[in-house]
VOPAGU-2260 file (C-alpha; in pm, 1 decimal, decimal comma):
REM VOPAGU-2260
SITE   aa  ch    i         X         Y         Z
SITE  UNK   A    0   12183,0    1883,6   -7194,8
SITE  UNK   A    1   11759,8    1833,5   -7238,3
SITE  UNK   A    2   11596,3    1994,2   -6946,6
SITE  UNK   A    3   11569,5    1669,0   -6724,4
SITE  UNK   A    4   11963,4    1619,5   -6685,1
SITE  UNK   A    5   11940,8    2020,0   -6559,0
SITE  UNK   A    6   11700,6    1964,8   -6310,9
SITE  UNK   A    7   11838,1    1609,8   -6226,5
SITE  UNK   A    8   12138,4    1818,8   -6148,6
SITE  UNK   A    9   11993,3    2072,1   -6033,1
SITE  UNK   A   10   11858,1    1906,6   -5745,4
SITE  UNK   A   11   12158,6    1680,6   -5671,8
SITE  UNK   A   12   12386,7    2050,8   -5630,5
SITE  UNK   A   13   12103,1    2150,9   -5359,9
SITE  UNK   A   14   12125,4    1807,4   -5151,7
SITE  UNK   A   15   12540,8    1845,1   -5232,3
SITE  UNK   A   16   12534,5    2219,6   -5088,4
SITE  UNK   A   17   12274,3    2095,6   -4793,2
SITE  UNK   A   18   12513,0    1773,1   -4714,5
SITE  UNK   A   19   12781,1    2040,4   -4674,8
SITE  UNK   A   20   12644,3    2291,8   -4459,7
SITE  UNK   A   21   12519,0    2073,9   -4201,7
SITE  UNK   A   22   12861,7    1821,2   -4158,4
SITE  UNK   A   23   12692,6    1551,3   -4411,1
SITE  UNK   A   24   12866,3    1306,2   -4650,5
SITE  UNK   A   25   12658,1    1150,6   -4851,1
SITE  UNK   A   26   12816,4     762,5   -5005,8
SITE  UNK   A   27   12849,4     717,8   -5362,7
SITE  UNK   A   28   12842,2     365,4   -5313,7
SITE  UNK   A   29   12470,8     310,6   -5161,2
SITE  UNK   A   30   12299,4     618,3   -5397,0
SITE  UNK   A   31   12118,3     564,8   -5682,2
SITE  UNK   A   32   11923,9     901,5   -5736,6
SITE  UNK   A   33   12178,6     918,8   -6018,7
SITE  UNK   A   34   12049,6     650,2   -6202,0
SITE  UNK   A   35   11682,8     795,8   -6216,9
SITE  UNK   A   36   11721,9     953,2   -6573,0
SITE  UNK   A   37   11884,9     604,2   -6718,4
SITE  UNK   A   38   11602,6     374,2   -6502,3
SITE  UNK   A   39   11370,6     558,2   -6736,6
SITE  UNK   A   40   11559,8     562,8   -7053,5
SITE  UNK   A   41   11546,6     939,2   -7093,7
SITE  UNK   A   42   11905,5     958,3   -7164,1
SITE  UNK   A   43   12246,5     700,2   -7245,0
SITE  UNK   A   44   12496,8     832,0   -7066,3
SITE  UNK   A   45   12403,4    1158,4   -6815,6
SITE  UNK   A   46   12740,0    1380,4   -6709,8
SITE  UNK   A   47   12653,2    1401,0   -6330,1
SITE  UNK   A   48   12846,3    1492,7   -6114,0
SITE  UNK   A   49   12884,3    1510,8   -5704,2
SITE  UNK   A   50   13140,4    1761,9   -5564,6
SITE  UNK   A   51   13346,2    1716,3   -5904,2
SITE  UNK   A   52   13331,9    1321,0   -5922,0
SITE  UNK   A   53   13124,0    1161,8   -6148,1
SITE  UNK   A   54   12869,9     900,2   -5986,3
SITE  UNK   A   55   12931,3     520,0   -6020,8
SITE  UNK   A   56   12708,7     340,1   -6211,0
SITE  UNK   A   57   12516,7      43,2   -6069,3
SITE  UNK   A   58   12384,3    -289,2   -6254,5
SITE  UNK   A   59   11996,1    -307,8   -6217,2
SITE  UNK   A   60   12069,0    -639,3   -5987,5
SITE  UNK   A   61   12262,5    -430,0   -5790,8
SITE  UNK   A   62   12078,2    -150,8   -5796,7
SITE  UNK   A   63   11749,0    -355,6   -5637,2
SITE  UNK   A   64   11947,6    -455,0   -5293,4
SITE  UNK   A   65   12047,5     -85,0   -5283,0
SITE  UNK   A   66   11878,3     176,8   -5110,0
SITE  UNK   A   67   11841,9     568,5   -5109,5
SITE  UNK   A   68   12151,3     785,7   -5034,8
SITE  UNK   A   69   12245,2     684,3   -4651,2
SITE  UNK   A   70   12412,1     974,6   -4447,0
SITE  UNK   A   71   12770,1     868,1   -4292,9
SITE  UNK   A   72   12736,8    1070,5   -3986,7
SITE  UNK   A   73   12423,8     965,4   -3742,4
SITE  UNK   A   74   12254,0    1311,2   -3649,4
SITE  UNK   A   75   12245,1    1354,9   -3305,6
SITE  UNK   A   76   11971,0    1250,9   -3111,0
SITE  UNK   A   77   11832,8    1469,8   -2815,3
SITE  UNK   A   78   11918,5    1384,1   -2460,8
SITE  UNK   A   79   11642,7    1254,6   -2230,8
SITE  UNK   A   80   11620,8    1417,4   -1882,2
SITE  UNK   A   81   11718,1    1183,4   -1617,2
SITE  UNK   A   82   11488,0    1073,0   -1399,9
SITE  UNK   A   83   11501,0    1329,4   -1077,8
SITE  UNK   A   84   11723,4    1219,4    -776,7
SITE  UNK   A   85   11622,9    1452,0    -526,0
SITE  UNK   A   86   11386,0    1317,2    -262,6
SITE  UNK   A   87   11088,6    1448,9    -242,4
SITE  UNK   A   88   10936,1    1533,2     150,4
SITE  UNK   A   89   10639,8    1318,4     280,7
SITE  UNK   A   90   10319,3    1436,9     227,6
SITE  UNK   A   91   10059,1    1374,3     531,6
SITE  UNK   A   92    9686,1    1443,0     413,8
SITE  UNK   A   93    9417,3    1512,1     639,4
SITE  UNK   A   94    9155,2    1293,0     458,3
SITE  UNK   A   95    8830,0    1359,5     637,1
SITE  UNK   A   96    8859,9    1734,6     517,5
SITE  UNK   A   97    8995,6    1621,8     137,1
SITE  UNK   A   98    8682,1    1354,1     195,6
SITE  UNK   A   99    8393,7    1594,2     356,0
SITE  UNK   A  100    8463,4    1885,8      50,1
SITE  UNK   A  101    8446,8    1625,6    -218,2
SITE  UNK   A  102    8143,0    1496,7     -79,6
SITE  UNK   A  103    7996,4    1805,8      -1,7
SITE  UNK   A  104    7736,6    1827,9    -325,4
SITE  UNK   A  105    7551,9    1509,0    -175,0
SITE  UNK   A  106    7604,9    1532,2     168,2
SITE  UNK   A  107    7888,4    1185,4     231,0
SITE  UNK   A  108    8211,1    1129,4     321,5
SITE  UNK   A  109    8343,7    1065,4     -25,7
SITE  UNK   A  110    8672,1     861,7     -32,1
SITE  UNK   A  111    8747,1     909,7    -366,2
SITE  UNK   A  112    8887,3    1208,7    -356,5
SITE  UNK   A  113    9146,7    1065,7     -56,3
SITE  UNK   A  114    9196,2     884,6    -346,6
SITE  UNK   A  115    9229,3    1129,8    -615,3
SITE  UNK   A  116    9471,2    1345,8    -372,3
SITE  UNK   A  117    9671,6    1037,4    -362,6
SITE  UNK   A  118    9743,5    1016,8    -731,8
SITE  UNK   A  119    9837,2    1397,9    -747,6
SITE  UNK   A  120   10133,6    1342,0    -496,6
SITE  UNK   A  121   10247,7     955,1    -679,6
SITE  UNK   A  122   10194,5    1149,9   -1039,2
SITE  UNK   A  123   10395,1    1435,2    -836,0
SITE  UNK   A  124   10656,9    1152,6    -769,6
SITE  UNK   A  125   10586,9    1139,4    -397,4
SITE  UNK   A  126   10709,8     815,6    -245,5
SITE  UNK   A  127   10566,9     876,9     161,3
SITE  UNK   A  128   10219,5     960,3     118,8
SITE  UNK   A  129   10045,4     926,0     464,9
SITE  UNK   A  130    9641,3    1012,3     537,8
SITE  UNK   A  131    9487,2     999,3     859,0
SITE  UNK   A  132    9165,0     912,6     915,7
SITE  UNK   A  133    8887,8     885,2    1218,9
SITE  UNK   A  134    8932,3     475,8    1287,1
SITE  UNK   A  135    8500,9     490,6    1266,9
SITE  UNK   A  136    8495,7     576,9     971,6
SITE  UNK   A  137    8685,0     262,1     883,7
SITE  UNK   A  138    8288,1      78,7     775,7
SITE  UNK   A  139    8056,2     348,3     837,0
SITE  UNK   A  140    7803,6     287,9     538,8
SITE  UNK   A  141    7488,9     430,7     715,2
SITE  UNK   A  142    7429,4     772,0     909,4
SITE  UNK   A  143    7384,6    1141,6     862,3
SITE  UNK   A  144    7688,2    1180,2     682,0
SITE  UNK   A  145    7835,4     808,3     520,3
SITE  UNK   A  146    8100,3     698,6     385,7
SITE  UNK   A  147    8083,5     644,3      36,1
SITE  UNK   A  148    8301,3     352,7    -180,1
SITE  UNK   A  149    8457,2     195,9     124,4
SITE  UNK   A  150    8736,1     -23,7     -27,8
SITE  UNK   A  151    8878,1     277,0    -102,8
SITE  UNK   A  152    9013,0     257,5     238,0
SITE  UNK   A  153    9099,6     -79,0     258,1
SITE  UNK   A  154    9342,2     -53,5     -74,5
SITE  UNK   A  155    9505,3     218,7     109,0
SITE  UNK   A  156    9554,5      35,8     437,7
SITE  UNK   A  157    9733,0    -282,5     272,0
SITE  UNK   A  158    9964,2      12,0      -1,0
SITE  UNK   A  159   10107,6     159,8     424,0
SITE  UNK   A  160    9943,7     511,7     291,1
SITE  UNK   A  161    9635,7     549,1     541,1
SITE  UNK   A  162    9686,0     544,3     971,9
SITE  UNK   A  163    9344,4     548,3    1132,8
SITE  UNK   A  164    9383,1     799,1    1412,3
SITE  UNK   A  165    9198,7     706,0    1718,1
SITE  UNK   A  166    8825,7     705,2    1813,5
SITE  UNK   A  167    8578,4     628,1    2061,8
SITE  UNK   A  168    8212,0     643,4    2122,5
SITE  UNK   A  169    8047,9     690,7    2466,6
SITE  UNK   A  170    7611,6     565,8    2552,2
SITE  UNK   A  171    7628,4     539,4    2148,9
SITE  UNK   A  172    7732,7     888,1    2093,3
SITE  UNK   A  173    8055,6    1002,7    1960,6
SITE  UNK   A  174    8357,8    1213,8    2101,1
SITE  UNK   A  175    8582,0    1380,7    1976,6
SITE  UNK   A  176    8818,4    1248,1    1758,3
SITE  UNK   A  177    9179,2    1338,0    1745,7
SITE  UNK   A  178    9270,9    1412,3    1391,4
SITE  UNK   A  179    9245,3    1785,5    1416,3
SITE  UNK   A  180    9406,9    1808,0    1709,3
SITE  UNK   A  181    9722,6    1670,3    1646,0
SITE  UNK   A  182    9892,2    1531,2    1294,7
SITE  UNK   A  183   10073,7    1176,6    1417,4
SITE  UNK   A  184   10315,5    1055,4    1166,9
SITE  UNK   A  185   10420,2     663,2    1249,0
SITE  UNK   A  186   10833,4     632,8    1308,2
SITE  UNK   A  187   10910,3     294,6    1316,6
SITE  UNK   A  188   11129,1     107,6    1575,2
SITE  UNK   A  189   11478,0      97,6    1512,6
SITE  UNK   A  190   11589,3    -266,3    1450,6
SITE  UNK   A  191   11217,5    -337,9    1349,9
SITE  UNK   A  192   11030,3    -489,4    1058,7
SITE  UNK   A  193   10956,7    -157,6     897,3
SITE  UNK   A  194   10655,2    -360,3     738,3
SITE  UNK   A  195   10511,4    -480,3    1025,5
SITE  UNK   A  196   10240,9    -213,5    1177,3
SITE  UNK   A  197   10296,8    -368,9    1484,4
SITE  UNK   A  198   10643,9    -166,4    1473,2
SITE  UNK   A  199   10540,8     194,5    1486,6
SITE  UNK   A  200   10515,4     434,7    1740,8
SITE  UNK   A  201   10285,1     775,6    1721,8
SITE  UNK   A  202   10444,2    1088,0    1754,3
SITE  UNK   A  203   10275,5    1362,9    1849,1
SITE  UNK   A  204   10433,3    1670,2    1620,0
SITE  UNK   A  205   10144,9    1936,4    1786,2
SITE  UNK   A  206   10477,6    2120,3    1965,7
SITE  UNK   A  207   10730,5    2050,6    2190,8
SITE  UNK   A  208   10484,3    2133,5    2473,3
SITE  UNK   A  209   10230,2    1832,8    2361,1
SITE  UNK   A  210   10507,3    1556,3    2459,0
SITE  UNK   A  211   10564,7    1711,8    2785,6
SITE  UNK   A  212   10287,8    1739,9    2855,6
SITE  UNK   A  213   10194,1    1374,3    2740,8
SITE  UNK   A  214   10482,8    1278,8    3005,4
SITE  UNK   A  215   10370,0    1498,4    3302,3
SITE  UNK   A  216   10024,0    1318,0    3294,1
SITE  UNK   A  217   10088,9     938,2    3229,3
SITE  UNK   A  218   10356,1     996,4    3496,1
SITE  UNK   A  219   10172,0    1125,2    3809,8
SITE  UNK   A  220    9756,4    1238,6    3684,0
SITE  UNK   A  221    9705,4     892,1    3552,8
SITE  UNK   A  222    9842,4     723,4    3858,2
SITE  UNK   A  223    9580,2     962,4    4109,5
SITE  UNK   A  224    9282,9     880,6    3901,2
SITE  UNK   A  225    9311,4     502,7    3928,2
SITE  UNK   A  226    9336,8     480,8    4261,1
SITE  UNK   A  227    9076,6     693,2    4313,0
SITE  UNK   A  228    8902,6     495,5    4069,2
SITE  UNK   A  229    8847,0     820,4    3858,1
SITE  UNK   A  230    8887,1     645,0    3515,5
SITE  UNK   A  231    8626,2     421,2    3327,2
SITE  UNK   A  232    8725,4     100,3    3196,4
SITE  UNK   A  233    8847,8      17,1    2832,8
SITE  UNK   A  234    8503,3    -209,2    2763,9
SITE  UNK   A  235    8262,7     140,3    2889,0
SITE  UNK   A  236    8427,2     340,4    2601,4
SITE  UNK   A  237    8513,5      70,6    2318,9
SITE  UNK   A  238    8328,8      47,5    1995,0
SITE  UNK   A  239    8083,6    -289,3    2057,3
SITE  UNK   A  240    8112,2    -543,1    1770,8
């Protein structure tokens, strides 16, 4: 046996040992590695065996259509993790704090910071995200603290992720907003279309006493102030168009 035959025999023996140890079997009908020497005319009749069985010889016409050694056992692929089925908690973002912190260097109300916060929770898999900002920030481009990129607010509002908290101005001065006083979560009314913004009712979650005080004020104090004309009209505190 020549040196090339001996090296080829050793290589095939190593392949045999590897396939046996890993649970694979080489198909003799689809193997052309044993014809390496015959194809190059190194020796006329190589005596090469695989597991004690002589490897068959295939004519050149068939050998051209066949591929390399094919494993009969398909390797097992790693399991793909299933998507998470656990429903994540709703997220409520204080948009004013996020926008002011993001635009602190330029003294602006940066809506881009709100978009970054929303994208962060979307990547984590949250689907119920609500951002609260004062209503006067909707189109406030000028002022001591201007609003930058206000188009982001319109996009979030169309996506149902942005809600405006009440804010008012009296004699051209902005009064305290209600976004820092209580977190308001819109809850859909039973039997109504959830895609219609008019079918939601705000519920104050500051405390249980907050709702109780609201009922007491609406039931007693408001009527007393209306009779004594202590309440201002709506047209006085609503912003002029």
